[in-house]
C-alpha positions as CSV (number, residue, x, y, z in Angstrom):
1,M,-18.7,15.6,24.2
2,K,-19.7,18.7,26.2
3,E,-21.4,20.9,23.8
4,T,-20.4,24.1,25.6
5,Y,-20.0,26.6,22.8
6,K,-23.1,27.6,20.9
7,T,-21.1,29.0,18.0
8,I,-19.8,25.5,17.0
9,D,-21.7,23.1,14.8
10,Y,-20.6,20.0,16.6
11,K,-21.6,17.5,14.0
12,W,-19.0,19.0,11.7
13,L,-16.2,18.4,14.2
14,T,-16.4,14.7,13.4
15,K,-18.7,14.1,10.4
16,P,-16.8,12.6,7.4
17,T,-16.3,15.1,4.6
18,G,-14.2,13.3,1.9
19,D,-11.1,15.4,2.7
20,P,-8.5,13.0,4.0
21,F,-6.9,15.4,6.4
22,A,-10.1,16.9,7.8
23,D,-11.5,13.4,8.2
24,A,-8.4,12.1,10.0
25,G,-8.6,15.1,12.4
26,G,-12.3,14.5,12.9
27,F,-11.7,10.8,13.7
28,A,-9.0,11.9,16.2
29,I,-11.4,14.3,18.0
30,E,-14.1,11.5,18.1
31,Y,-11.7,8.9,19.5
32,L,-10.0,11.3,22.1
33,L,-13.5,12.4,23.3
34,E,-14.5,8.8,23.7
35,K,-11.5,8.4,26.0
36,S,-12.2,11.7,27.8
37,P,-15.9,12.5,27.4
38,E,-15.8,15.1,30.2
39,K,-13.7,17.5,28.1
40,D,-15.2,20.2,25.9
41,I,-13.5,21.0,22.6
42,L,-11.4,23.8,23.9
43,E,-10.2,21.6,26.8
44,L,-9.3,19.0,24.2
45,I,-7.4,21.5,22.2
46,E,-5.5,22.5,25.3
47,Y,-4.7,18.9,26.0
48,I,-3.3,18.3,22.5
49,T,-1.4,21.6,22.6
50,K,0.5,20.7,25.7
51,I,1.5,17.4,24.0
52,Y,2.8,19.3,20.9
53,V,4.7,21.8,23.0
54,E,5.8,19.9,26.2
55,K,6.2,16.4,24.8
56,W,7.2,17.1,21.2
57,D,9.1,20.3,21.8
58,G,6.9,22.1,19.2
59,K,8.3,19.9,16.4
60,I,5.3,20.0,14.1
61,N,6.9,22.2,11.3
62,A,6.1,19.6,8.7
63,F,2.4,20.3,9.4
64,F,2.1,23.9,10.3
65,L,4.7,26.3,9.1
66,N,5.3,29.4,11.2
67,S,2.5,28.6,13.6
68,K,2.3,29.7,17.2
69,I,3.7,26.4,18.3
70,T,6.7,26.4,15.8
71,Q,7.6,30.0,16.5
72,P,11.2,29.8,17.9
73,A,10.9,33.2,19.5
74,F,8.2,32.0,21.9
75,D,8.9,30.0,25.1
76,N,6.7,27.0,25.8
77,K,4.3,28.9,28.0
78,R,3.7,31.6,25.3
79,K,3.3,28.9,22.6
80,I,0.4,27.4,24.6
81,E,-1.1,30.7,25.5
82,E,-1.0,32.1,21.9
83,T,-2.4,28.9,20.5
84,L,-5.3,28.8,22.9
85,K,-6.0,32.5,22.3
86,Y,-6.2,31.8,18.6
87,F,-8.7,29.0,19.0
88,E,-10.8,30.9,21.5
89,S,-11.0,33.7,18.9
90,L,-12.2,31.2,16.4
91,I,-14.8,29.8,18.7
92,N,-16.1,33.2,19.9
93,E,-15.8,34.5,16.3
94,S,-13.7,37.6,17.2
95,E,-11.3,36.5,14.5
96,P,-12.0,38.2,11.1
97,Y,-14.4,36.2,9.0
98,E,-16.6,36.3,5.9
99,I,-19.8,34.5,5.0
100,G,-19.5,31.8,2.3
101,Y,-19.2,28.1,1.7
102,C,-16.5,26.1,3.5
103,R,-14.2,24.4,1.0
104,I,-14.2,21.2,3.1
105,T,-17.7,20.8,4.7
106,G,-19.6,22.6,1.9
107,Q,-21.7,24.4,4.5
108,K,-22.6,28.1,4.2
109,T,-21.2,29.6,7.4
110,K,-18.6,32.0,8.8
111,L,-15.3,31.4,7.1
112,F,-11.8,32.1,8.5
113,F,-8.5,32.4,6.8
114,A,-6.5,29.2,6.4
115,G,-2.8,29.1,5.4
116,R,0.2,27.0,5.9
117,D,0.3,27.9,9.6
118,N,-3.1,26.3,10.4
119,S,-4.0,23.9,7.6
120,I,-2.3,21.2,5.5
121,M,-1.0,21.6,1.9
122,T,-3.1,24.7,1.2
123,G,-0.5,27.3,0.2
124,S,-0.5,30.9,1.3
125,G,1.2,34.2,0.8
126,T,3.3,34.1,-2.4
127,F,1.2,31.0,-3.6
128,I,-1.8,33.2,-4.2
129,N,-2.2,31.9,-7.8
130,F,-2.9,28.5,-6.2
131,H,-6.3,29.7,-5.0
132,H,-9.5,30.8,-6.6
133,F,-9.7,34.6,-7.3
134,F,-6.1,35.1,-6.3
135,Q,-6.8,34.8,-2.6
136,K,-4.0,34.7,-0.1
137,G,-5.2,31.4,1.2
138,I,-8.4,29.3,1.4
139,S,-11.3,30.1,3.8
140,L,-12.6,27.4,6.1
141,S,-15.2,27.0,8.8
142,K,-14.0,27.0,12.4
143,E,-14.9,23.3,12.6
144,A,-12.6,22.4,9.7
145,L,-9.7,24.4,11.2
146,I,-10.1,22.7,14.6
147,R,-10.1,19.3,12.9
148,M,-6.9,20.2,11.0
149,Y,-5.2,21.0,14.3
150,F,-5.4,17.3,15.4
151,I,-3.8,15.9,12.3
152,P,-0.2,15.6,13.8
153,F,-1.6,13.2,16.4
154,V,-2.8,10.7,13.7
155,C,0.1,10.7,11.4
156,Q,3.4,8.8,11.4
157,Q,7.0,9.7,10.4
158,L,8.0,7.8,7.3
159,E,11.2,8.1,5.3
160,G,11.8,11.7,6.3
161,K,8.3,12.9,5.7
162,I,4.8,12.4,7.2
163,C,2.4,9.6,6.2
164,L,-1.4,9.3,6.7
165,I,-3.4,6.3,5.6
166,Q,-7.0,6.6,4.7
167,S,-9.5,4.0,3.3
168,S,-12.7,3.9,1.2
169,N,-13.9,1.9,4.2
170,E,-14.5,4.5,7.0
171,K,-13.9,1.8,9.7
172,L,-10.4,1.2,8.4
173,S,-9.6,4.9,8.3
174,K,-10.7,5.1,11.9
175,L,-8.6,1.9,12.7
176,F,-5.4,3.7,11.4
177,V,-6.3,6.8,13.5
178,K,-6.9,4.7,16.6
179,R,-3.7,2.7,16.1
180,T,-1.6,5.8,15.7
181,I,-3.2,7.6,18.7
182,D,-2.7,4.6,20.9
183,Q,1.0,4.4,19.9
184,N,1.4,8.1,20.7
185,L,-0.4,7.8,24.1
186,K,1.7,4.7,24.9
187,D,4.9,6.6,24.1
188,I,3.8,9.6,26.3
189,A,2.9,7.3,29.2
190,T,6.3,5.6,29.1
191,G,8.2,8.8,28.7
192,T,9.6,7.9,25.3
193,S,7.5,10.5,23.3
194,T,9.7,13.2,21.6
195,R,7.7,13.7,18.4
196,I,4.9,12.1,16.4
197,A,4.7,8.3,16.1
198,K,7.3,6.7,13.9
199,S,6.3,4.1,11.3
200,N,7.9,0.7,11.7
201,F,8.8,0.9,8.1
202,N,11.0,3.0,5.8
203,K,9.1,2.5,2.5
204,P,5.6,3.7,1.7
205,A,4.6,0.4,0.0
206,N,5.8,-1.7,3.0
207,A,3.8,0.6,5.4
208,I,0.7,0.1,3.3
209,F,0.9,-3.7,3.4
210,D,1.8,-3.7,7.1
211,F,-1.5,-1.8,7.7
212,V,-3.3,-4.4,5.5
213,D,-1.9,-7.2,7.7
214,Y,-3.0,-5.3,10.8
215,S,-6.4,-4.7,9.4
216,L,-7.1,-8.3,8.3
217,N,-7.7,-9.4,11.8
218,Y,-10.2,-6.6,12.2
219,L,-11.9,-7.4,9.0
220,N,-12.3,-11.0,9.9
221,E,-14.4,-9.9,12.9
222,L,-16.8,-7.9,10.7
223,K,-20.2,-9.2,9.8
224,K,-20.4,-10.5,6.2
225,E,-22.7,-7.7,5.1
226,E,-20.1,-5.1,6.3
227,D,-17.3,-6.9,4.6
228,I,-16.8,-4.6,1.5
229,M,-13.7,-4.4,-0.6
230,P,-11.7,-1.5,0.7
231,S,-9.1,0.5,-1.1
232,L,-6.2,2.3,0.8
233,T,-4.5,5.6,0.1
234,L,-1.2,6.6,1.7
235,Y,-0.5,10.4,1.7
236,H,3.3,11.0,2.0
237,F,3.9,14.7,2.5
238,T,5.6,17.6,4.2
239,N,4.3,21.1,4.6
240,F,7.7,22.3,5.7
241,G,10.0,25.0,4.3
242,A,10.1,26.3,0.8
243,S,9.3,22.9,-0.8
244,P,6.0,21.5,0.4
245,E,5.4,18.2,-1.3
246,I,2.9,15.4,-1.3
247,K,3.0,11.9,-3.0
248,I,0.0,9.6,-3.1
249,Y,0.3,5.8,-3.1
250,Q,-2.9,3.8,-3.7
251,L,-3.8,0.2,-3.1
252,P,-6.9,-0.6,-5.2
253,S,-9.7,-2.6,-3.7
254,Q,-9.0,-5.5,-6.1
255,V,-5.4,-5.7,-4.9
256,F,-6.6,-5.5,-1.3
257,L,-9.0,-8.5,-1.9
258,F,-6.3,-10.4,-3.7
259,Y,-3.8,-9.9,-0.9
260,R,-6.4,-10.9,1.7
261,T,-7.0,-14.1,-0.3
262,C,-3.3,-14.9,-0.4
263,M,-3.1,-14.6,3.4
264,Q,-5.7,-17.4,3.8
265,P,-4.1,-20.5,5.5
266,K,-4.0,-22.6,2.3
267,F,-2.0,-19.9,0.4
268,K,-0.2,-18.0,3.1
269,T,3.1,-20.1,3.2
270,D,3.6,-20.0,-0.6
271,W,2.7,-16.3,-0.8
272,Q,4.9,-15.2,2.1
273,N,7.9,-17.1,0.9
274,F,7.5,-15.6,-2.6
275,V,7.0,-12.0,-1.3
276,R,9.8,-12.2,1.2
277,S,12.3,-13.4,-1.4
278,H,11.7,-10.1,-3.3
279,Y,13.0,-7.8,-0.6
280,F,16.2,-6.1,-1.9
281,D,18.8,-3.6,-0.7
282,N,21.0,-1.8,-3.2
283,K,23.6,-0.8,-0.7
284,K,25.1,-2.9,2.1
285,Y,23.3,-6.1,1.3
286,R,23.2,-5.9,-2.5
287,S,24.5,-9.5,-3.0
288,A,22.4,-11.1,-0.2
289,K,20.4,-14.2,-1.2
290,Y,17.1,-15.4,0.2
291,N,16.9,-18.7,2.0
292,P,13.3,-19.9,1.8
293,Q,13.8,-22.7,4.3
294,A,15.1,-20.3,7.0
295,G,13.1,-17.2,5.9
296,T,16.3,-15.2,6.1
297,F,18.7,-13.4,3.7
298,E,22.3,-14.6,3.7
299,L,25.4,-12.6,2.7
300,I,28.6,-14.5,2.1
301,K,31.7,-12.5,3.2
302,S,35.0,-14.3,2.6
303,K,34.5,-17.5,4.6
304,E,31.7,-16.2,6.8
305,T,28.0,-15.9,6.2
306,E,26.0,-13.0,7.6
307,T,22.3,-13.8,8.3
308,I,19.7,-11.0,8.0
309,D,16.3,-11.9,9.7
310,F,12.9,-10.5,8.8
311,E,12.9,-7.7,11.4
312,E,15.8,-6.2,9.6
313,Y,15.2,-6.9,5.9
314,K,11.5,-5.8,6.1
315,Q,12.9,-2.3,6.0
316,W,14.2,-2.9,2.5
317,S,12.3,-2.2,-0.7
318,N,10.1,-5.0,-2.0
319,R,9.5,-5.5,-5.7
320,I,6.2,-7.3,-5.3
321,Y,4.7,-4.6,-3.0
322,N,6.0,-1.8,-5.3
323,K,4.4,-3.5,-8.4
324,L,1.1,-4.1,-6.7
325,I,0.6,-0.4,-5.8
326,S,1.9,0.7,-9.2
327,N,-0.5,-1.5,-11.3
328,K,2.4,-3.5,-12.8
329,S,2.3,-7.2,-13.5
330,I,4.1,-9.6,-11.0
331,I,3.9,-12.5,-13.4
332,P,7.6,-12.2,-14.4
333,E,8.6,-12.5,-10.7
334,I,6.2,-15.5,-10.3
335,L,7.8,-17.1,-13.3
336,R,11.3,-16.8,-12.0
337,W,10.2,-18.1,-8.6
338,S,8.4,-21.1,-10.1
339,R,11.5,-22.4,-11.8
340,K,12.8,-23.6,-8.5
341,H,10.0,-23.3,-5.9
342,P,6.4,-24.7,-5.6
343,F,3.8,-21.9,-5.8
344,K,0.1,-22.8,-5.9
345,F,-1.2,-22.1,-9.4
346,E,-4.5,-21.1,-7.9
347,I,-2.9,-17.9,-6.6
348,V,-1.8,-17.2,-10.2
349,S,-5.3,-17.9,-11.4
350,I,-6.9,-15.5,-8.8
351,Y,-4.4,-12.8,-9.6
352,Q,-4.9,-13.0,-13.4
353,Q,-8.7,-13.0,-13.1
354,N,-9.1,-10.3,-10.4
355,I,-6.2,-8.0,-11.1
356,M,-5.3,-8.5,-14.8
357,S,-9.0,-9.2,-15.9
358,M,-8.2,-12.5,-17.7
359,K,-11.0,-14.8,-18.5
360,K,-11.3,-17.9,-16.3
361,E,-11.6,-20.1,-19.4
362,T,-8.2,-18.8,-20.5
363,I,-6.6,-19.8,-17.2
364,N,-8.2,-23.2,-17.3
365,K,-7.1,-23.8,-20.9
366,I,-3.5,-22.9,-20.0
367,K,-3.6,-25.3,-17.1
368,E,-4.9,-28.0,-19.4
369,L,-2.1,-27.4,-21.9
370,A,0.5,-27.6,-19.2
371,V,-0.8,-30.9,-18.0
372,F,-0.6,-32.2,-21.6
373,L,2.9,-31.0,-22.1
374,V,4.3,-32.8,-19.0
375,R,2.1,-35.9,-19.4
376,E,4.9,-38.3,-20.3
377,E,7.0,-37.4,-17.2
378,N,10.1,-37.4,-19.4
379,A,12.4,-34.7,-17.9
380,D,14.4,-34.4,-21.1
381,K,11.4,-33.8,-23.3
382,I,9.9,-31.4,-20.8
383,K,13.1,-29.5,-20.6
384,K,13.2,-29.3,-24.4
385,R,9.7,-27.8,-24.5
386,I,10.5,-25.3,-21.8
387,R,13.6,-24.1,-23.7
388,A,11.5,-23.8,-26.8
389,L,8.9,-21.7,-24.9
390,D,11.7,-19.6,-23.3
391,S,13.2,-18.8,-26.7
392,I,10.0,-17.6,-28.3
393,K,10.3,-13.9,-29.2
394,N,6.9,-13.0,-30.8
395,A,3.3,-14.0,-31.2
396,A,4.0,-16.0,-34.4
397,G,6.5,-18.1,-32.5
398,L,4.0,-18.9,-29.8
399,R,1.4,-19.8,-32.3
400,R,3.8,-22.2,-34.1
401,F,4.6,-23.8,-30.7
402,I,0.9,-24.3,-29.9
403,L,0.3,-25.8,-33.3
404,R,3.3,-28.1,-33.4
405,D,3.8,-29.1,-29.8
406,V,0.2,-29.2,-28.7
407,I,-2.4,-29.6,-31.5
408,A,-0.2,-31.7,-33.9
409,E,1.2,-33.8,-31.1
410,N,-2.3,-34.5,-29.6
411,Y,-3.5,-35.6,-33.1
412,N,-0.4,-37.8,-33.7
413,S,-0.9,-39.4,-30.3
414,G,-4.2,-40.8,-31.6
415,N,-6.4,-38.8,-29.2
416,K,-10.0,-38.6,-30.5
417,E,-10.9,-35.3,-28.7
418,A,-9.3,-32.1,-29.8
419,I,-7.2,-30.5,-27.0
420,L,-7.7,-27.1,-28.5
421,T,-10.7,-26.0,-30.5
422,L,-10.9,-23.1,-32.9
423,E,-13.0,-21.3,-30.3
424,D,-10.4,-21.9,-27.6
425,Y,-7.7,-20.6,-29.9
426,I,-9.5,-17.4,-31.0
427,N,-11.4,-16.5,-27.8
428,Y,-9.2,-17.6,-25.0
429,L,-5.5,-18.1,-26.1
430,F,-5.3,-15.3,-28.6
431,P,-8.3,-12.9,-28.2
432,D,-8.1,-9.3,-29.4
433,G,-6.2,-7.2,-27.0
434,S,-4.2,-10.0,-25.4
435,H,-0.4,-10.1,-25.3
436,W,1.3,-13.2,-26.4
437,S,4.1,-13.0,-23.8
438,E,1.6,-13.1,-21.0
439,I,0.2,-16.4,-22.3
440,R,3.7,-17.8,-22.7
441,D,4.7,-16.9,-19.2
442,L,1.6,-18.3,-17.7
443,L,2.0,-21.5,-19.6
444,L,5.6,-21.8,-18.3
445,I,4.4,-21.2,-14.8
446,A,1.7,-23.8,-15.1
447,I,4.3,-26.3,-16.5
448,Y,6.8,-25.7,-13.7
449,Q,4.1,-26.0,-11.0
450,E,2.8,-29.2,-12.6
451,M,6.4,-30.5,-12.4
452,H,6.7,-29.5,-8.8
453,E,3.5,-31.4,-7.9
454,R,4.8,-34.5,-9.6
455,N,8.3,-34.2,-8.2
456,L,9.8,-34.0,-11.7
457,I,12.2,-31.1,-11.0
458,S,15.6,-32.6,-10.1
459,E,18.5,-30.7,-8.6
460,E,20.1,-30.7,-12.0
461,L,17.1,-29.0,-13.5
462,K,17.1,-26.4,-10.7
463,V,20.6,-25.4,-11.6
464,D,19.6,-25.0,-15.3
465,F,16.6,-23.0,-14.3
466,E,18.8,-20.8,-12.1
467,S,21.0,-19.9,-15.0
468,E,18.0,-19.0,-17.1
469,E,16.7,-16.8,-14.3
470,I,20.0,-14.9,-14.2
471,E,19.8,-14.4,-18.0
472,E,16.3,-13.0,-17.7
473,I,17.3,-10.5,-15.0
474,E,20.4,-9.4,-17.0
475,A,18.2,-9.0,-20.1
476,E,15.8,-6.7,-18.2
477,N,18.6,-4.6,-16.8
């Protein structure tokens, strides 16, 4: 960067601050200057201004309300001139200021007024009670305001609003910025740029996991010591009109690590089939069914079948993604899927330990019980036990099942070793704070997967399981 202006503290144009918007703007400045190191900061501002005005027709209202660029009374030339005039006044400090501490950088410096016309989600004017001491807006350093100006270039359109993804891992935050800027520059070069980059997805949860998929290749290239567990946050917002709004979607680091594990070669096929089966559309394709062999959804219309491929249905909502970012258990969905489809129980084990904080000993004991309950390979007996488990409505019922169908049966079979000790029963199956239905569902999943591994699930059983699955869904609704 050409450090032309002595009034600017250049390190605070790019240094991370902890503010997601300021950081994204700083990463944008850093990346754009890497591509054009001959530019000084005002030249870079001019470059980005011409894109906003000439390529995007000034359509950045969702970011900066009533700014020089969004002013309908100005023609393009005046929009550019007025914007550059404003930033020149910031840089040469002819704009009114006060001495204080910048809300973003924390540095004691000259502060300038920031409102909805030059910063994101800050409030101004009639929102004075939003700010300390009933100010008309917040006061920021010139460096912070310059950073804010670059935010539109690192955001994407998503579901009628704007999205920005940031990570606890700075390298992933920069990766999202780089990816978005590259898309914008590509659109500009091809003449297809009319506004900020558009996300490939319509749902925030889908967009988050798409970025996880994109980042996994990058993470695989990192050295082991750099390979920390990152969390992701998607800011979904608009600063437009009378109703500025922001929603925050978070992907915790434990979920990121779990998802990354599921995308390993030995788990990927099982996981993707399971996840893709849980896309849904409540409108046109409400009755569509997933075909795991083809990886498509199929909708039967009279005598014809319409096929929907991944590129189309990936725009639908996904129950698994929604639950993973909402801290809700996906075990009910895994149970329904397991009734008819193989699904590595190791995935369930990893999920329960890392996301649901279940003890490894509990998982191992459940797996051991499942092996015991299908040991005879008698489909009728197994089916009877499954129905008994499915009909359990409380903790007492599950305890009776364990005592009758496991402990008593093991004893009556003449086995010398106890299959379940008092320690196992108290500490692992029914410890304080556990929920009986979770143990029941995991035991059912383990039984189904044991049957899949031994090829014990016939087509007749699949039909029975399908009817049970429908009853479960209807009971939930």
